[in-house]
C-alpha positions in Angstrom: 9.3 -28.1 4.2 10.8 -26.1 6.2 8.4 -23.0 7.5 10.2 -19.7 8.3 8.2 -17.0 10.3 8.1 -13.6 8.9 9.8 -11.0 10.6 9.2 -7.4 10.1 11.6 -5.4 12.4 10.3 -1.9 13.1 8.1 -2.0 9.6 4.7 -1.8 9.8 2.5 -4.5 8.1 -1.1 -5.0 7.4 -2.7 -6.7 10.2 -6.2 -6.8 9.1 -8.9 -5.1 7.2 -12.7 -5.1 7.3 -15.8 -2.8 5.8 -14.4 0.7 5.7 -10.9 0.2 8.0 -7.3 -1.4 8.2 -5.4 -2.5 11.0 -1.9 -1.7 10.4 0.8 -2.4 13.4 -1.9 -2.6 15.7 -3.4 0.8 15.0 -7.1 0.9 13.1 -7.3 3.5 10.3 -10.5 4.4 8.7 -11.2 4.8 4.9 -8.5 5.0 2.2 -4.5 4.2 3.7 -1.3 4.9 2.7 1.3 2.5 4.3 5.2 2.5 4.2 7.3 0.8 6.5 7.9 4.1 8.3 4.2 5.4 8.6 0.9 4.5 8.0 -1.8 7.3 7.6 -5.1 8.1 6.3 -5.2 8.6 2.4 -7.5 10.9 0.3 -8.0 8.3 -2.4 -7.0 8.4 -6.3 -7.4 12.4 -6.0 -4.7 12.4 -3.6 -1.7 12.1 -5.7 0.4 14.6 -4.0 0.8 12.1 -1.0 2.1 9.5 -3.7 4.6 11.5 -5.5 6.2 12.7 -1.8 7.5 9.2 -1.4 9.6 9.6 -4.8 13.2 8.5 -3.6 11.9 6.3 -0.9 9.6 3.8 -2.6 9.8 1.8 -5.7 6.5 0.4 -6.4 3.2 1.6 -4.7 0.7 -1.3 -4.5 -2.8 0.3 -5.5 -5.6 -1.6 -3.7 -8.9 -0.6 -5.6 -11.4 -2.1 -3.3 -13.1 -5.6 -3.5 -12.2 -6.1 -7.2 -9.6 -5.0 -9.3 -10.1 -2.0 -11.4 -7.9 0.1 -13.6 -5.6 2.9 -11.8 -6.4 6.3 -13.2 -4.4 7.2 -16.1 -3.3 10.7 -14.7 -2.2 8.9 -11.4 -0.2 6.8 -13.0 1.6 8.8 -15.4 2.3 11.3 -12.5 3.5 8.6 -10.3 5.7 6.9 -13.3 7.1 10.5 -14.0 8.2 10.7 -10.2 9.9 7.5 -10.8 8.2 4.9 -9.4 5.7 2.0 -10.4 2.3 1.4 -9.6 0.7 -2.1 -9.6 -3.0 -2.2 -9.4 -5.0 -5.1 -7.7 -8.0 -5.7 -5.2 -7.2 -4.4 -2.0 -7.0 -8.0 -0.1 -4.4 -9.1 -2.7 -2.4 -5.8 -2.3 -2.6 -6.1 1.5 -0.8 -9.8 1.2 1.5 -8.7 -1.6 2.8 -5.7 0.6 3.3 -7.7 3.5 5.4 -10.3 1.8 7.3 -7.2 -0.3 7.9 -5.6 3.3 9.1 -8.8 4.9 11.8 -9.0 2.3 12.8 -5.6 2.7 11.7 -4.0 -0.6 11.3 -0.4 -1.0 7.2 -0.8 -1.0 4.2 1.5 -0.3 0.3 0.5 -0.1 -2.1 2.8 -1.1 -5.4 1.1 -0.8 -9.4 1.8 -0.8 -11.0 -0.1 2.0 -13.3 -3.0 1.1 
C-alpha cells in the first residue's frame, strides 16, 4: 500500500473543531462557519441562506454540518440553494469536516456550512 500526503495548495482545510469553534487554515472561528477554498468566515446558521446562495457559480455542492448528530436540512434552505444551482449534502459536523477536506484536496468546488459541535 502506498500512502500519499494530502496537499491543499492555497485552499483552506478544516484543521480542527471543538465545542463552539472551528480551526480553519490555522485561524479559529467561533460558532457556525462557512468555508470555501478561498475564504472562511462566521456564518449566521440556517437562517443565513443569502450567504449560501452568494456562492452560486463558484460551488457545486455545500456540505451541511448539523452539529453533533445528523439532522434534516430545513426544506426552504434546500429548495433555495438547489434553485441557485448547487446541491446540499447533510451530515453531522465531524463527518462534514472530513468530507470537505477530502473533496477540497481533490480540487472539487465544495463549501462547508457547519454548526459547531
